[in-house]
C-alpha positions as CSV (number, residue, x, y, z in Angstrom):
1,M,-65.0,158.5,-55.2
2,L,-68.2,156.6,-55.6
3,E,-71.2,158.0,-53.8
4,L,-72.7,154.6,-53.0
5,R,-76.2,155.8,-53.5
6,P,-78.7,154.2,-51.0
7,T,-81.5,153.0,-53.2
8,C,-82.5,151.7,-56.6
9,E,-83.6,154.7,-58.7
10,H,-86.5,152.7,-60.2
11,C,-88.1,150.6,-57.4
12,N,-86.5,152.5,-54.4
13,R,-85.2,149.2,-52.9
14,A,-82.6,149.8,-50.2
15,L,-79.0,149.2,-51.5
16,P,-76.8,149.7,-48.4
17,P,-73.0,150.0,-48.9
18,E,-72.5,146.3,-48.3
19,S,-75.1,145.3,-50.9
20,T,-74.0,143.0,-53.7
21,E,-77.3,143.6,-55.5
22,A,-76.4,147.2,-56.5
23,R,-75.6,147.9,-60.2
24,I,-74.1,151.1,-61.6
25,C,-73.4,152.6,-65.0
26,S,-70.3,154.8,-65.7
27,Y,-72.2,157.8,-64.4
28,E,-73.1,156.0,-61.2
29,C,-76.8,155.7,-61.9
30,T,-77.8,153.1,-59.4
31,F,-80.3,150.3,-59.8
32,C,-80.9,146.9,-58.1
33,A,-79.9,143.8,-60.0
34,E,-83.5,142.8,-60.5
35,C,-84.5,146.1,-62.2
36,V,-81.4,146.0,-64.4
37,E,-82.2,142.5,-65.6
38,S,-86.0,142.6,-65.8
39,V,-86.9,146.2,-66.5
40,L,-83.9,147.9,-68.0
41,E,-82.4,145.0,-69.9
42,N,-78.9,146.2,-69.0
43,V,-79.5,149.6,-70.7
44,C,-79.2,152.7,-68.4
45,P,-82.3,154.8,-69.0
46,N,-80.3,157.9,-68.3
47,C,-77.3,157.5,-70.5
48,G,-77.7,154.3,-72.6
49,G,-74.7,152.6,-71.0
50,G,-74.5,149.2,-69.5
51,F,-74.3,148.2,-65.8
52,A,-71.7,146.6,-63.6
53,P,-71.8,145.4,-60.0
54,R,-71.1,148.3,-57.6
55,P,-67.9,147.7,-55.5
56,V,-68.3,147.3,-51.8
57,R,-66.4,149.9,-49.7
58,P,-64.7,148.3,-46.7
59,S,-66.5,149.0,-43.4
60,V,-63.2,148.5,-41.4
61,N,-60.2,150.7,-41.6
62,W,-57.8,148.1,-42.9
63,R,-55.4,150.5,-44.4
64,N,-54.8,154.2,-44.9
65,D,-58.3,155.4,-43.8
66,N,-59.9,154.0,-46.9
67,Y,-63.2,152.9,-45.4
68,L,-66.8,153.8,-44.8
69,G,-66.1,155.6,-41.6
70,K,-64.0,158.2,-43.4
71,D,-65.9,158.2,-46.7
72,P,-69.5,157.3,-45.8
73,A,-72.1,156.3,-48.3
74,S,-74.6,158.9,-49.6
75,T,-77.9,159.3,-47.9
76,V,-79.5,161.2,-50.8
77,I,-82.3,159.1,-52.4
78,R,-82.8,159.5,-56.2
79,H,-86.1,157.8,-56.7
80,K,-87.3,158.5,-60.3
81,P,-89.1,155.4,-61.6
82,V,-88.4,154.6,-65.2
83,D,-91.2,155.2,-67.7
84,V,-91.4,151.6,-68.9
85,A,-93.1,152.5,-72.2
86,A,-90.6,155.2,-73.1
87,H,-87.7,152.9,-72.1
88,A,-89.1,150.2,-74.4
89,I,-88.8,152.6,-77.3
90,F,-85.3,153.5,-76.2
91,L,-84.4,149.8,-75.9
92,S,-85.6,149.0,-79.4
93,K,-83.0,151.4,-80.7
94,I,-79.9,150.2,-78.8
95,N,-80.4,147.0,-76.8
96,K,-78.9,144.8,-79.5
97,I,-75.7,146.8,-79.3
98,P,-73.3,145.4,-76.7
99,P,-72.6,147.9,-73.9
100,E,-68.9,148.2,-74.8
101,E,-70.0,149.3,-78.3
102,R,-72.7,151.8,-77.4
């Protein structure tokens, strides 16, 4: 089950469960769309994978107790700003490789 982390790891922008601006990699590293596009260039600084929009968990119990009330979003903030210079070096090695081929 996705944790639905509450903020962008880089800029600490709030990303509540209903946010359509949250982006995650396959390890659920969470960043805002702006940081993914302008800072990270779609390369996760933690694993090298690409990003996808984070799904929105229903806030209403429409069916079978699959909703935020039963499975709430995480409140643990993981704010660890990316070292932009180090990420630039990392990017130079893999940013030309499509995420599905990394």
